[in-house]
C-alpha positions as CSV (number, residue, x, y, z in Angstrom):
1,X,7.5,11.8,-18.8
2,X,9.2,13.3,-15.7
3,X,6.7,13.1,-12.8
4,X,6.7,13.3,-9.1
5,X,5.1,10.4,-7.3
6,X,2.1,12.5,-6.5
7,X,1.6,13.5,-10.1
8,X,2.2,9.9,-11.2
9,X,-0.7,8.8,-9.0
10,X,-2.9,11.6,-10.5
11,X,-2.0,10.5,-14.0
12,X,-2.8,6.9,-13.1
13,X,-6.2,7.9,-11.7
14,X,-6.9,10.0,-14.8
15,X,-6.0,7.1,-17.1
16,X,-8.1,4.7,-15.1
17,X,-11.1,7.0,-15.9
18,X,-12.2,7.5,-12.3
19,X,-15.6,9.1,-12.2
20,X,-15.7,10.8,-8.8
21,X,-12.8,12.5,-7.0
22,X,-13.4,13.5,-3.4
23,X,-10.8,16.0,-2.5
24,X,-9.5,17.5,0.8
25,X,-6.0,18.8,1.0
26,X,-3.3,17.7,3.5
27,X,0.5,17.8,3.2
28,X,2.2,16.0,1.6
29,X,-0.7,14.5,-0.5
30,X,-2.3,17.8,-1.8
31,X,-0.5,17.7,-5.1
32,X,-2.5,14.6,-6.1
33,X,-5.9,16.2,-5.8
34,X,-4.6,19.5,-7.2
35,X,-3.4,17.8,-10.3
36,X,-6.7,15.9,-10.7
37,X,-8.6,19.2,-10.4
38,X,-6.5,20.5,-13.2
39,X,-7.3,17.5,-15.4
40,X,-11.0,18.0,-14.7
41,X,-10.9,21.7,-15.3
42,X,-9.1,21.3,-18.7
43,X,-11.5,18.6,-19.8
44,X,-8.8,15.9,-19.8
45,X,-10.9,13.8,-17.4
46,X,-14.7,13.3,-17.2
47,X,-15.2,13.2,-13.5
48,X,-17.2,14.8,-10.8
49,X,-14.7,16.7,-8.6
50,X,-16.2,17.0,-5.1
51,X,-14.6,19.6,-2.7
52,X,-15.5,18.3,0.7
53,X,-15.0,19.9,4.2
54,X,-12.9,17.1,5.7
55,X,-11.3,13.7,5.2
56,X,-14.2,12.0,6.9
57,X,-16.5,13.5,4.3
58,X,-14.1,12.6,1.5
59,X,-14.4,8.9,2.2
60,X,-18.2,9.2,2.8
61,X,-18.5,10.8,-0.7
62,X,-16.5,7.9,-2.2
63,X,-18.8,5.3,-0.5
64,X,-21.8,7.1,-1.8
65,X,-20.3,7.3,-5.3
66,X,-19.6,3.5,-5.3
67,X,-23.1,2.8,-4.0
68,X,-24.4,4.6,-7.1
69,X,-22.1,2.6,-9.4
70,X,-19.4,5.3,-10.0
71,X,-15.6,4.6,-9.8
72,X,-14.2,6.7,-7.0
73,X,-10.9,7.9,-5.6
74,X,-9.5,10.0,-2.8
75,X,-6.1,10.6,-1.2
76,X,-4.9,11.6,2.3
77,X,-2.0,11.4,4.8
78,X,-1.4,11.0,8.5
79,X,-3.9,12.9,10.7
80,X,-6.3,13.0,7.7
81,X,-6.3,9.2,7.5
82,X,-7.0,9.0,11.3
83,X,-9.9,11.5,11.0
84,X,-11.2,9.4,8.1
85,X,-10.8,6.2,9.9
86,X,-14.5,5.6,10.9
87,X,-15.6,5.6,7.3
88,X,-12.5,3.8,6.1
89,X,-13.9,0.9,8.1
90,X,-17.3,1.5,6.6
91,X,-15.8,1.2,3.1
92,X,-13.9,-2.0,4.0
93,X,-16.5,-3.8,6.0
94,X,-19.3,-2.6,3.6
95,X,-17.3,-3.9,0.6
96,X,-17.2,-0.7,-1.5
97,X,-14.4,-0.9,-4.1
98,X,-13.0,2.6,-3.4
99,X,-9.3,3.2,-4.1
100,X,-7.2,5.7,-2.1
101,X,-3.6,6.9,-2.2
102,X,-2.0,7.4,1.2
103,X,1.2,9.5,1.2
104,X,2.7,8.1,4.4
105,X,3.5,10.7,7.0
106,X,4.4,10.7,10.7
107,X,1.5,11.0,13.1
108,X,1.3,13.8,15.6
109,X,2.1,14.9,18.2
110,X,4.6,16.5,17.8
111,X,3.8,17.8,14.3
112,X,5.9,16.3,11.5
113,X,5.3,16.2,7.8
114,X,8.0,13.7,7.1
115,X,7.8,10.0,6.2
116,X,6.7,7.2,8.4
117,X,4.5,4.1,7.8
118,X,2.5,4.1,11.1
119,X,-0.4,5.9,9.5
120,X,-1.2,3.4,6.7
121,X,-0.5,0.4,9.0
122,X,-3.0,1.8,11.5
123,X,-5.8,0.8,9.1
124,X,-4.6,-2.8,8.5
125,X,-7.7,-4.3,10.1
126,X,-10.2,-2.2,8.2
127,X,-11.0,-4.7,5.4
128,X,-8.8,-2.9,2.8
129,X,-6.2,-4.4,0.5
130,X,-3.0,-2.5,1.4
131,X,-0.1,-2.0,-1.0
132,X,3.1,0.0,-0.9
133,X,5.0,1.6,-3.8
134,X,8.7,1.8,-4.2
135,X,9.0,4.6,-6.7
136,X,7.0,7.0,-8.9
137,X,6.7,4.5,-11.7
138,X,5.1,1.9,-9.4
139,X,2.8,4.7,-8.0
140,X,1.4,5.2,-11.5
141,X,1.1,1.5,-12.1
142,X,-0.5,0.8,-8.8
143,X,-3.0,3.6,-9.2
144,X,-4.4,1.8,-12.3
145,X,-4.0,-1.8,-10.9
146,X,-5.8,-0.8,-7.7
147,X,-9.1,-0.2,-9.6
148,X,-8.8,-3.5,-11.4
149,X,-8.1,-5.4,-8.1
150,X,-10.8,-3.6,-6.1
151,X,-13.5,-4.1,-8.7
152,X,-12.8,-7.8,-9.4
153,X,-16.0,-9.7,-8.7
154,X,-14.0,-12.3,-6.7
155,X,-12.9,-9.6,-4.3
156,X,-15.0,-6.3,-4.3
157,X,-13.0,-4.7,-1.5
158,X,-11.4,-1.3,-1.3
159,X,-7.6,-0.8,-2.0
160,X,-5.3,1.7,-0.4
161,X,-1.7,2.2,-1.5
162,X,1.1,4.0,0.2
163,X,3.9,6.2,-1.2
164,X,6.6,7.6,1.1
165,X,6.3,11.3,1.9
166,X,8.7,13.5,-0.2
167,X,11.0,10.6,-1.0
168,X,8.4,9.5,-3.6
169,X,5.6,12.1,-3.4
170,X,7.7,15.1,-4.3
171,X,10.7,13.6,-6.1
172,X,10.5,13.6,-9.9
173,X,11.5,10.5,-11.8
174,X,11.0,9.2,-15.4
175,X,7.6,7.6,-15.6
176,X,6.2,5.6,-18.6
177,X,2.5,6.1,-19.2
178,X,0.2,3.6,-20.9
179,X,-1.7,4.2,-24.0
180,X,-5.4,5.0,-23.5
181,X,-6.5,1.9,-25.4
182,X,-4.3,-0.4,-23.3
183,X,-5.8,1.0,-20.1
184,X,-9.4,0.7,-21.5
185,X,-8.7,-3.0,-22.4
186,X,-7.2,-3.7,-19.0
187,X,-9.8,-1.8,-16.9
188,X,-13.4,-2.0,-18.4
189,X,-16.0,0.4,-17.0
190,X,-17.4,-0.4,-13.6
191,X,-20.5,-2.6,-13.9
192,X,-22.8,-1.5,-11.0
193,X,-24.9,-4.6,-11.3
194,X,-21.9,-6.6,-10.0
195,X,-21.4,-4.5,-6.9
196,X,-22.2,-5.9,-3.4
197,X,-24.1,-2.7,-2.7
198,X,-25.8,-0.8,-5.5
199,X,-28.5,1.8,-4.8
200,X,-30.7,1.0,-7.8
201,X,-33.9,3.1,-8.0
202,X,-35.5,0.3,-9.9
203,X,-34.8,-2.1,-7.1
204,X,-34.9,-0.2,-3.8
205,X,-33.1,-1.5,-0.7
206,X,-31.2,-0.5,2.4
207,X,-27.6,-0.6,3.4
208,X,-26.0,-0.5,6.9
209,X,-29.1,-1.4,8.8
210,X,-29.0,-3.1,12.2
211,X,-27.8,-6.8,12.0
212,X,-28.2,-9.2,14.8
213,X,-25.8,-11.8,16.2
214,X,-27.5,-14.4,14.0
215,X,-26.0,-12.9,10.8
216,X,-23.0,-10.7,11.7
217,X,-20.5,-13.5,12.0
218,X,-21.4,-14.8,8.5
219,X,-21.0,-11.4,7.0
220,X,-17.5,-11.1,8.5
221,X,-16.7,-14.6,7.2
222,X,-17.6,-13.5,3.7
223,X,-15.0,-10.8,3.8
224,X,-12.4,-13.3,5.1
225,X,-13.2,-15.5,2.1
226,X,-12.8,-12.6,-0.2
227,X,-9.4,-11.9,1.2
228,X,-8.5,-15.5,0.7
229,X,-9.2,-14.9,-3.0
230,X,-7.4,-11.6,-3.0
231,X,-3.9,-13.2,-3.5
232,X,-4.9,-14.7,-6.9
233,X,-6.8,-11.5,-7.9
234,X,-3.7,-9.4,-7.3
235,X,-1.4,-11.8,-9.0
236,X,-3.7,-11.9,-12.1
237,X,-4.1,-8.2,-12.2
238,X,-0.3,-7.7,-12.0
239,X,0.5,-10.3,-14.6
240,X,-2.0,-8.8,-17.1
241,X,-0.6,-5.4,-16.4
242,X,2.9,-6.7,-17.0
243,X,1.8,-7.9,-20.4
244,X,0.2,-4.7,-21.6
245,X,2.9,-2.4,-20.2
246,X,6.0,-4.5,-21.1
247,X,7.4,-3.7,-17.6
248,X,8.3,-6.3,-15.0
249,X,6.0,-5.9,-12.0
250,X,6.3,-7.0,-8.4
251,X,3.5,-9.2,-7.3
252,X,2.7,-9.7,-3.6
253,X,6.4,-9.4,-2.8
254,X,9.6,-8.7,-4.7
255,X,12.6,-11.0,-4.1
256,X,16.1,-9.7,-4.6
257,X,19.0,-12.1,-4.5
258,X,17.4,-14.3,-1.9
259,X,18.2,-17.7,-3.4
260,X,21.5,-18.3,-1.6
261,X,21.2,-15.5,1.0
262,X,22.3,-16.1,4.6
263,X,20.7,-12.8,5.7
264,X,17.5,-11.5,4.2
265,X,16.3,-7.9,4.9
266,X,12.6,-7.3,4.8
267,X,11.4,-3.8,3.8
268,X,8.5,-1.9,2.2
269,X,8.3,1.4,0.5
270,X,11.0,3.7,-1.0
271,X,13.9,2.7,1.2
272,X,13.8,-0.7,-0.5
273,X,16.0,0.8,-3.3
274,X,18.7,1.7,-0.8
275,X,18.4,-1.8,0.7
276,X,19.1,-3.3,-2.7
277,X,22.2,-1.2,-3.0
278,X,23.2,-2.5,0.4
279,X,22.7,-6.1,-0.7
280,X,24.9,-5.5,-3.8
281,X,27.6,-3.9,-1.6
282,X,27.5,-6.7,0.9
283,X,27.8,-9.3,-1.8
284,X,30.9,-7.5,-3.1
285,X,32.3,-8.0,0.4
286,X,31.5,-11.7,0.4
287,X,28.3,-11.5,2.6
288,X,25.4,-13.4,1.0
289,X,22.6,-10.9,1.5
290,X,19.1,-10.7,0.0
291,X,16.0,-8.6,0.2
292,X,12.3,-9.2,0.4
293,X,10.2,-6.1,-0.4
294,X,6.6,-6.3,0.6
295,X,4.5,-4.7,-2.0
296,X,1.2,-6.1,-0.5
297,X,0.6,-5.8,3.2
298,X,-3.0,-7.0,3.3
299,X,-3.5,-9.8,2.5
300,X,-0.2,-10.6,4.2
301,X,1.7,-12.8,1.8
302,X,2.8,-15.5,4.3
303,X,3.6,-18.3,1.8
304,X,5.6,-16.1,-0.5
305,X,7.6,-14.7,2.4
306,X,8.3,-18.2,3.8
307,X,9.5,-19.4,0.5
308,X,11.8,-16.4,0.0
309,X,13.5,-16.7,3.4
310,X,13.6,-20.5,3.7
311,X,17.3,-20.8,3.4
312,X,18.4,-17.8,5.4
313,X,20.3,-18.0,8.6
314,X,18.6,-14.8,9.8
315,X,15.8,-12.5,8.7
316,X,16.1,-8.8,9.5
317,X,12.9,-6.8,9.4
318,X,13.1,-3.0,9.1
319,X,10.0,-1.2,10.3
320,X,9.4,2.5,9.6
321,X,6.6,2.4,12.1
322,X,6.0,1.4,15.7
323,X,3.2,0.0,17.9
324,X,3.8,1.0,21.5
325,X,3.8,-2.0,23.8
326,X,4.3,-4.3,20.9
327,X,7.1,-3.2,18.6
328,X,7.7,-2.8,14.9
329,X,4.5,-3.8,13.2
330,X,5.8,-5.9,10.3
331,X,8.5,-7.5,12.4
332,X,5.9,-8.5,14.9
333,X,3.6,-9.9,12.2
334,X,6.4,-11.9,10.6
335,X,7.5,-13.3,13.9
336,X,4.2,-15.1,14.1
337,X,5.0,-17.4,11.3
338,X,8.7,-17.1,10.2
339,X,10.7,-19.9,11.8
340,X,14.1,-18.5,10.9
341,X,16.1,-16.6,13.5
342,X,14.8,-13.1,13.4
343,X,16.2,-9.7,14.2
344,X,13.7,-6.8,14.3
345,X,14.8,-3.2,13.6
346,X,12.9,0.1,14.0
347,X,14.5,2.8,11.8
348,X,13.7,6.0,9.9
349,X,10.9,7.2,12.1
350,X,9.9,10.8,11.6
351,X,11.5,10.9,8.1
352,X,15.1,10.2,9.3
353,X,17.2,9.1,6.4
354,X,18.0,5.5,5.8
355,X,21.1,5.0,3.6
356,X,22.6,2.0,1.9
357,X,25.2,2.1,4.7
358,X,22.5,1.8,7.3
359,X,21.1,-1.3,5.6
360,X,24.6,-2.8,5.4
361,X,25.0,-2.2,9.2
362,X,21.5,-3.7,9.8
363,X,22.4,-6.9,7.9
364,X,25.7,-7.3,9.6
365,X,24.1,-6.7,13.1
366,X,21.5,-9.3,12.3
367,X,24.1,-11.9,11.4
368,X,26.0,-11.1,14.6
369,X,22.8,-11.6,16.6
370,X,22.2,-14.9,14.9
371,X,25.7,-16.1,15.7
372,X,25.2,-15.2,19.3
373,X,21.8,-16.9,19.5
374,X,20.0,-13.7,20.6
375,X,16.9,-14.5,18.6
376,X,14.1,-12.0,18.1
377,X,15.9,-9.0,19.5
378,X,14.6,-5.6,18.6
379,X,16.9,-2.7,17.9
380,X,16.2,1.0,17.3
381,X,18.7,1.7,14.5
382,X,20.3,5.2,14.4
383,X,18.9,6.3,17.7
384,X,20.7,9.3,19.2
385,X,22.1,8.7,22.7
């Protein structure tokens, strides 16, 4: 089926039998909730479609739905995610297994509707599993996998997944859908009795009450322990999905020609496909290049990254985001544990195109930096002077 990334997400949420959809429109996400409204209206999906007055209310509705034992979903972008942020933390720290699609978009001001990853990465400390999609097919697959991951008893944390504005969200690609029976076997109905918080009229309780210093640290530690289990939860969910779909799936990371690479590019999102083309072109020129694509950002897959880059002369991180006073976010995080020579690049902000030729230039620049011993330099690639 030919689907845009936005519609691929909607089909995934439909096939996962979500029970509550909390909808508030924002470009470039709106097509997701519009398509879900169509499914509900036509009877193709048995779900409560809640039209709320803001993104803040959308997440609040999802939390309430989960507390009542209903599988919930919402979607947002950019300023909407920031407006939602207070309750994003409530969902994560309260351990409600909500899932949410974030169509990544530049933050204002000035206004921009084009792609950037700063919005989704701004929520990296909120207690959510964070994933990034490379294409429309992976957007569909991730929409289904996210429910399985979030609802796993070993985890019970919310999952958000990003897809690049327009490059994925509005671009149509061939997407293979699963059979209904396969999804039902992979993703059984949510059992409310297994939730961390379940508002059961037969067993009344409270949630979110005041907690003193004698208990708060232990509650945070329980989330830490859940995230330590998340790696295996994700790997298991992906492996089982691979079996039922017949499609190879990326786990925590995807390695591309890293085994003998002297320079490894680290990316996430849609531009990873262009980076793979660059790797192929560089190898034709005799440059041993490789790629690590981060599919999972939280929990950060340190061990997998270290294994993938262990033989590289230099690691080149490419950030489509920026933290002022700090630098590219992923580059900064990897610099904390990667021992190879590193070269950090910031590129593609505000939706500026990143081409295979750009990635070739980035790889060659990183090799040049390594040769000169200028370790951990940061470059703004493609900046107009």
